[in-house]
C-alpha positions in Angstrom: 110.2 69.8 99.8 110.0 72.2 102.8 109.8 75.5 102.7 109.8 78.7 104.9 108.0 81.0 104.4 109.6 84.6 105.3 106.9 87.1 105.8 106.3 90.5 107.5 102.3 89.1 108.7 101.5 86.0 108.8 98.0 84.9 107.8 95.2 85.0 110.7 92.2 84.0 108.4 91.2 87.8 108.9 92.9 89.3 105.7 92.3 93.3 105.8 95.1 94.4 103.0 96.0 93.1 100.0 99.3 92.2 100.7 98.1 89.8 103.5 95.4 88.2 100.6 98.1 88.0 98.7 100.2 86.3 101.0 97.4 83.7 101.4 96.9 83.1 97.7 100.4 82.3 97.7 101.0 79.9 100.3 97.5 77.9 99.2 99.2 77.6 95.8 102.6 76.1 97.5 100.5 73.8 99.3 98.1 72.8 96.2 102.0 72.5 94.2 102.9 69.7 97.1 105.4 71.7 99.0 105.1 71.5 103.0 104.8 75.3 104.3 105.9 76.5 107.4 105.2 80.6 108.2 107.7 83.0 110.0 106.5 86.1 110.8 104.6 88.5 113.0 101.1 89.3 113.6 98.7 92.3 113.9 98.1 93.2 118.0 95.3 91.0 119.5 95.6 88.8 116.3 96.4 84.6 116.3 98.0 83.2 113.0 95.5 80.8 111.3 97.5 77.4 110.8 99.3 77.9 114.1 100.8 74.1 113.6 102.7 75.1 110.6 103.3 78.8 111.9 106.3 80.6 113.9 104.7 84.0 115.2 107.8 86.5 116.3 105.3 88.7 118.1 103.0 91.1 117.5 103.4 94.7 115.7 101.6 97.7 114.1 103.6 99.2 111.2 100.8 101.5 110.3 101.6 105.2 110.1 98.4 106.0 110.7 98.0 104.6 114.0 101.3 105.6 115.2 101.9 108.6 116.9 104.7 111.2 116.3 107.0 110.2 118.8 106.7 106.5 117.3 107.7 107.7 113.9 110.2 109.7 115.4 111.9 106.8 117.0 111.1 104.8 113.5 113.1 107.4 111.3 116.1 107.3 114.5 116.8 103.7 114.2 116.4 103.6 110.5 119.5 106.5 110.0 121.4 104.5 112.5 121.4 101.2 111.1 120.9 102.2 107.2 117.9 100.4 107.0 114.5 101.2 105.2 111.9 102.0 107.8 110.1 99.3 106.0 111.9 97.1 107.4 113.4 98.8 111.1 109.3 98.7 112.2 110.3 94.4 112.5 113.4 95.1 114.1 111.4 94.3 117.5 113.5 91.3 118.0 117.2 90.3 118.0 118.6 88.8 115.1 119.8 86.1 117.8 116.2 85.6 118.5 115.2 85.4 114.2 118.0 83.1 114.0 116.9 80.7 116.3 113.3 81.1 115.6 114.6 79.7 112.0 116.6 76.9 113.6 113.6 75.9 115.6 112.1 75.0 111.7 114.7 72.6 110.6 115.3 70.7 108.4 113.9 72.5 105.5 115.3 72.8 101.8 114.3 76.6 100.8 113.7 80.2 102.1 110.4 82.0 100.3 111.3 85.5 100.9 107.9 87.3 100.7 108.2 91.3 100.1 110.9 92.9 101.6 110.4 94.6 104.9 111.4 91.3 106.9 114.2 89.8 104.3 115.4 93.5 104.5 115.3 93.3 108.7 117.3 90.5 108.6 119.1 90.5 105.4 122.1 88.1 106.1 120.2 85.4 107.8 119.1 83.4 104.8 122.5 82.8 103.0 122.7 79.1 104.4 119.9 77.9 101.2 118.1 78.3 98.2 115.8 81.1 98.0 112.3 82.4 96.3 111.9 85.9 96.5 108.0 87.2 95.9 108.3 91.0 94.7 104.3 92.2 95.7 105.4 95.2 94.1 108.6 97.2 92.5 109.0 98.7 95.8 111.6 101.4 94.9 109.6 102.7 91.9 107.0 103.2 94.2 108.7 104.9 96.6 109.9 107.2 93.9 106.3 107.8 92.7 105.7 108.9 96.5 108.4 111.4 96.7 107.7 112.8 93.6 104.0 113.2 94.7 105.0 114.4 98.1 104.3 118.3 99.3 106.0 118.0 102.3 110.0 118.5 102.2 110.5 116.0 104.8 108.3 113.4 103.2 110.0 114.1 100.0 113.5 113.2 101.3 112.1 110.3 103.3 110.5 108.6 100.5 113.7 109.4 98.1 115.8 107.8 100.9 113.7 104.5 101.1 113.4 104.7 97.3 117.2 104.7 97.2 117.5 102.0 99.6 115.1 99.9 98.0 116.6 99.7 94.7 119.7 97.9 96.2 117.9 95.6 98.6 115.5 94.4 95.5 118.6 94.6 93.4 120.4 92.0 96.1 117.5 89.6 96.5 116.5 89.5 92.9 120.2 88.8 92.3 120.6 85.9 95.1 116.7 84.2 94.3 116.8 81.2 92.8 113.2 82.2 90.6 111.3 85.5 91.7 107.8 85.9 91.4 105.8 89.0 90.6 102.0 90.3 90.8 102.7 91.6 87.3 104.4 91.2 83.8 105.5 94.5 83.5 107.3 94.2 87.0 109.7 91.2 85.6 111.1 94.1 83.4 111.5 96.6 86.0 113.6 94.4 88.3 115.7 93.5 85.7 114.6 90.1 85.1 113.2 89.8 81.4 114.9 86.9 79.6 116.7 85.1 82.9 114.5 82.4 82.8 114.1 83.1 86.7 111.2 84.9 86.9 107.2 84.5 86.3 104.4 86.5 87.4 101.3 84.6 89.6 97.7 85.3 88.4 96.3 86.0 91.7 93.0 85.0 93.0 91.2 86.5 96.8 88.8 83.9 97.5 85.9 85.9 97.3 82.7 84.3 97.3 81.2 85.1 94.1 77.7 83.7 94.9 77.4 87.0 97.1 76.9 89.3 93.6 73.9 87.4 92.8 70.7 88.9 93.3 72.7 91.9 95.0 70.8 94.6 96.1 72.3 98.1 95.1 72.6 100.2 97.8 74.9 103.0 96.3 76.0 104.5 92.9 79.9 104.3 93.3 81.9 102.2 96.3 85.5 102.6 96.6 87.4 100.7 99.2 91.1 100.3 100.1 93.6 101.6 102.7 94.0 105.1 101.8 96.9 105.9 104.2 99.1 104.1 102.2 100.3 106.7 99.5 99.9 104.9 96.3 96.3 104.2 97.1 95.9 107.8 98.3 97.5 109.3 94.9 94.8 107.3 93.2 91.9 108.1 95.5 93.1 112.2 95.3 92.7 111.8 91.2 89.6 110.6 91.2 88.4 113.1 93.9 90.1 116.0 92.3 89.7 114.8 88.7 86.9 112.7 88.0 84.1 113.8 90.5 83.8 117.6 89.7 83.0 115.6 85.7 80.1 113.4 87.4 76.7 113.9 87.0 75.2 116.1 90.0 73.2 112.9 91.6 75.9 110.4 91.5 77.2 109.6 95.1 80.6 108.8 96.0 81.0 106.0 99.3 84.5 105.6 100.4 85.4 102.7 102.7 88.5 102.1 104.5 91.0 104.1 106.7 91.3 107.5 105.4 93.7 110.3 106.2 91.6 113.0 107.9 92.9 115.9 105.5 91.0 113.8 102.9 87.4 113.9 104.3 87.7 117.4 105.8 88.6 118.7 102.0 85.6 116.4 100.0 82.6 116.9 102.6 80.3 116.0 100.0 81.9 112.2 100.1 80.6 109.7 102.2 83.7 108.4 103.7 82.4 105.3 105.6 85.6 104.1 107.4 86.3 100.5 108.7 83.3 98.3 107.7 82.6 94.6 108.8 82.2 93.3 105.6 84.2 94.6 102.1 82.6 92.2 100.0 78.7 93.2 100.9 80.1 96.7 100.6 81.1 96.2 97.0 78.4 94.1 95.9 76.0 96.8 97.4 77.4 99.8 94.5 76.4 99.9 91.1 79.8 100.6 90.2 83.1 99.9 90.9 85.7 103.0 90.1 89.1 101.0 90.4 91.5 104.3 90.4 95.0 103.1 90.7 97.2 105.8 89.6 100.9 105.1 91.0 102.3 101.8 92.5 103.3 98.7 90.8 102.0 95.2 91.4 98.6 93.4 90.5 95.6 95.3 92.1 93.7 93.1 94.5 90.7 95.3 94.3 90.3 94.8 90.6 91.1 90.9 90.9 88.0 90.6 93.6 86.0 92.8 91.3 86.2 91.0 88.6 85.9 87.3 90.4 82.6 88.9 91.9 81.4 90.2 88.1 81.1 93.6 89.3 80.4 96.3 86.9 83.8 98.6 87.0 85.2 101.6 85.2 89.5 101.4 85.8 92.4 103.0 84.7 94.7 101.2 82.8 97.1 100.7 85.7 94.4 99.0 87.6 94.3 96.4 85.3 97.7 95.8 84.4 99.0 92.0 84.8 95.4 90.7 83.9 95.2 88.7 80.6 91.5 88.8 79.9 89.4 92.1 81.2 85.9 91.2 81.5 83.4 92.9 79.5 81.9 94.9 81.5 84.5 96.9 82.6 85.7 99.8 80.9 89.3 101.5 80.8 89.7 104.9 80.5 92.7 107.0 81.8 91.6 110.3 80.9 89.5 112.3 84.0 86.8 113.4 81.5 86.5 110.0 79.9 86.3 108.0 83.0 83.6 110.3 84.1 81.6 109.7 81.5 82.0 106.0 81.4 81.1 106.3 85.0 77.9 108.6 84.1 76.9 106.2 81.5 77.3 102.9 83.5 75.4 104.5 86.3 72.5 105.3 84.1 71.9 101.6 82.6 72.1 100.1 86.2 69.7 102.7 87.4 67.3 101.8 84.5 67.1 98.0 85.7 69.8 96.6 83.9 72.1 94.0 85.5 75.7 94.5 84.5 76.9 91.5 86.5 78.6 88.6 84.9 79.7 85.7 85.8 83.0 85.7 87.9 83.6 82.0 87.9 85.2 81.6 84.7 87.7 84.4 85.7 89.2 82.8 88.6 89.5 79.5 87.1 91.6 80.9 84.6 93.6 82.6 87.1 94.0 79.5 89.0 95.0 77.4 86.2 97.8 80.4 85.1 98.9 80.7 88.7 99.5 76.8 89.4 101.5 76.4 85.7 103.7 79.6 87.1 104.2 78.5 90.5 105.3 74.9 89.2 107.8 77.0 87.3 109.6 78.3 90.3 109.3 75.4 92.2 111.0 73.2 89.5 113.8 75.3 89.1 114.5 75.7 93.2 114.4 71.8 93.7 116.9 71.7 90.6 118.8 74.4 92.7 118.2 71.9 95.6 119.2 68.8 94.1 122.3 70.4 92.5 123.6 71.8 95.7 122.9 68.0 97.7 125.1 66.7 94.6 127.5 69.1 95.0 128.1 68.8 99.1 
């Protein structure tokens, strides 16, 4: 079976976001299942595809709001209003529909589309009607946008997020309705997308590919470490909750380090926190932390930072949302949603590490279990897709 994997960003071997890590894991899983996969999408500026022989690059894009100037944001908004598309999809309208169709035609013959996330399929929605489809819902995007709207303090932001939520709800409904099978990254998302009981949806328990040997004999360099793209609104909501609600209840001598792209206003508001910015090696950073706070408070799907923490066997304190979709939570993870309880658990765990106790555990078993389940779920979707393809050929 030859699949065309349609994605905003193609794997380049240097994943910096959870979305990119998930993309690589899903493509690898499809290949393990025996499918031939050709990937079509964009690359970051200056980047190259990891597998150029099986990749169609549509061009370079930088869709990050934090690196865009005001004029660029205004252009995106104007194009979105004129086209009736979401802003996330408009950002990928840097090639014409004719160019996109020509690129697809260059891959023929292939059997089906794998539509990875909503932005690129939403930008060229009517280009995929000629073949069966699998849809991969990384999140319940309309719900995340609604949560962003509720958390926004600016009337303009509130309007923009509300508009995105409304349009995304319709887009996700159409993509799910047309798909032969839908993969989500968390079981709860199946119900949220209206697919429970349909027999054509399954959740994929991802792995990140983190080097589990890195955490063995690790050297503790800091108390708490958080890493992420904090300019992404659902991540920002979690970080603000942690800084505002949890940090005041931590022992005064516990240090907090935050790595990754962070809005300037957050840095200014919490001068006592170490903001490390972008770092060279994310795995080295987290392995040098006594305890990892997993702080998701908004969004859907699975949290890739949680998966990586568990694969590395690192001790953690997690909100319930951070561990959603994970069947086997390690013994060295404490789940707490109340900020005071969260802080108390952090204080206790940091004290144990400082006293010389090794709280790391083996992450290999967790990863192995995730992979087994992942491959079983992929097989379910491909079997249903293959039946659809076979029936279509018979009908023709």
